[in-house]
C-alpha positions as a Markdown table, in Angstrom:
| # | Residue | x | y | z |
|---|---|---|---|---|
| 1 | Unk | 0.2 | -0.1 | -0.1 |
| 2 | Unk | 2.8 | 2.4 | 0.7 |
| 3 | Unk | 4.7 | 1.8 | -2.6 |
| 4 | Unk | 1.5 | 2.7 | -4.3 |
| 5 | Unk | 0.9 | 6.2 | -2.2 |
| 6 | Unk | 4.7 | 6.8 | -3.1 |
| 7 | Unk | 3.9 | 6.3 | -6.7 |
| 8 | Unk | 0.5 | 8.3 | -6.6 |
| 9 | Unk | 2.6 | 11.1 | -5.0 |
| 10 | Unk | 5.5 | 11.3 | -7.4 |
| 11 | Unk | 2.8 | 11.1 | -10.3 |
| 12 | Unk | 1.1 | 14.0 | -8.9 |
| 13 | Unk | 4.3 | 16.1 | -8.2 |
| 14 | Unk | 5.5 | 15.3 | -11.7 |
| 15 | Unk | 2.2 | 16.6 | -13.4 |
| 16 | Unk | 2.1 | 19.4 | -11.1 |
| 17 | Unk | 5.7 | 20.3 | -12.2 |
| 18 | Unk | 4.8 | 19.8 | -15.9 |
| 19 | Unk | 2.2 | 22.0 | -15.4 |
| 20 | Unk | 4.3 | 24.9 | -13.7 |
| 21 | Unk | 7.0 | 24.9 | -16.1 |
| 22 | Unk | 4.5 | 24.8 | -19.1 |
| 23 | Unk | 2.7 | 27.8 | -17.7 |
| 24 | Unk | 6.0 | 29.7 | -16.8 |
| 25 | Unk | 7.3 | 28.7 | -20.5 |
| 26 | Unk | 3.7 | 30.1 | -22.2 |
| 27 | Unk | 4.1 | 33.3 | -20.0 |
| 28 | Unk | 7.4 | 34.1 | -21.1 |
| 29 | Unk | 6.7 | 33.5 | -24.6 |
| 30 | Unk | 3.6 | 35.7 | -24.3 |
| 31 | Unk | 6.1 | 38.5 | -22.6 |
| 32 | Unk | 8.7 | 38.0 | -25.5 |
| 33 | Unk | 5.7 | 38.1 | -28.4 |
| 34 | Unk | 4.1 | 41.3 | -26.6 |
| 35 | Unk | 7.4 | 43.1 | -26.5 |
| 36 | Unk | 8.6 | 42.2 | -29.9 |
| 37 | Unk | 4.9 | 43.6 | -31.1 |
| 38 | Unk | 5.6 | 46.6 | -29.1 |
| 39 | Unk | 8.8 | 47.3 | -30.9 |
| 40 | Unk | 7.3 | 46.7 | -34.5 |
| 41 | Unk | 4.4 | 49.4 | -33.4 |
| 42 | Unk | 7.4 | 51.7 | -32.1 |
| 43 | Unk | 9.2 | 51.3 | -35.2 |
| 44 | Unk | 6.2 | 52.0 | -37.3 |
| 45 | Unk | 5.3 | 55.1 | -35.6 |
| 46 | Unk | 9.0 | 56.3 | -35.9 |
| 47 | Unk | 8.9 | 55.6 | -39.7 |
| 48 | Unk | 5.6 | 57.4 | -40.1 |
| 49 | Unk | 6.8 | 60.3 | -38.1 |
| 50 | Unk | 9.6 | 60.5 | -40.2 |
| 51 | Unk | 7.5 | 60.6 | -43.4 |
| 52 | Unk | 5.0 | 63.2 | -41.8 |
| 53 | Unk | 8.2 | 65.6 | -40.9 |
| 54 | Unk | 9.7 | 64.9 | -44.1 |
| 55 | Unk | 10.8 | 68.5 | -45.9 |
| 56 | Unk | 7.8 | 69.6 | -48.0 |
| 57 | Unk | 9.3 | 73.0 | -48.5 |
| 58 | Unk | 9.5 | 72.4 | -52.4 |
| 59 | Unk | 5.8 | 72.2 | -52.7 |
| 60 | Unk | 5.4 | 75.3 | -50.6 |
| 61 | Unk | 2.1 | 74.2 | -48.7 |
| 62 | Unk | -0.1 | 76.7 | -48.1 |
| 63 | Unk | -3.5 | 77.0 | -45.9 |
| 64 | Unk | -7.0 | 76.5 | -47.6 |
| 65 | Unk | -8.5 | 79.7 | -48.1 |
| 66 | Unk | -11.6 | 80.4 | -45.3 |
| 67 | Unk | -10.3 | 78.1 | -42.9 |
| 68 | Unk | -9.7 | 81.1 | -40.4 |
| 69 | Unk | -13.6 | 81.2 | -40.1 |
| 70 | Unk | -13.4 | 77.6 | -38.7 |
| 71 | Unk | -9.9 | 77.8 | -37.0 |
| 72 | Unk | -9.6 | 81.5 | -35.7 |
| 73 | Unk | -6.1 | 80.8 | -34.7 |
| 74 | Unk | -4.9 | 79.6 | -38.3 |
| 75 | Unk | -3.8 | 82.5 | -40.4 |
| 76 | Unk | -6.1 | 82.8 | -43.5 |
| 77 | Unk | -4.5 | 81.9 | -46.9 |
| 78 | Unk | -6.2 | 85.2 | -48.5 |
| 79 | Unk | -3.6 | 87.9 | -47.9 |
| 80 | Unk | -4.6 | 91.3 | -48.2 |
| 81 | Unk | -1.9 | 91.6 | -51.0 |
| 82 | Unk | -3.7 | 89.4 | -53.4 |
| 83 | Unk | -5.3 | 91.0 | -56.4 |
| 84 | Unk | -7.1 | 88.1 | -58.1 |
| 85 | Unk | -10.8 | 88.5 | -58.9 |
| 86 | Unk | -11.5 | 85.3 | -57.3 |
| 87 | Unk | -9.5 | 86.1 | -53.9 |
| 88 | Unk | -11.5 | 89.3 | -53.8 |
| 89 | Unk | -14.6 | 87.3 | -54.1 |
| 90 | Unk | -14.0 | 84.8 | -51.6 |
| 91 | Unk | -12.8 | 87.7 | -49.4 |
| 92 | Unk | -16.7 | 89.1 | -49.3 |
């Protein structure tokens, strides 16, 4: 009877250790995968920011006329120096 009990205890101990080891390995794998995913997201954001901050000066980007009404802090594209008929109509 005592041999059967020892075998039973050792079997339970082995199953418990295996389950704990498996759980620990899965946790470490999940943490590693999460870290790699975050690194990829950071790298993608860095690249996107680099694209957004690319020098647009050759294109001479200008604000769109009339946006100052919607966004008062934004300067209007229609300067007082402009002489085109269309611009004068938009100013009215």
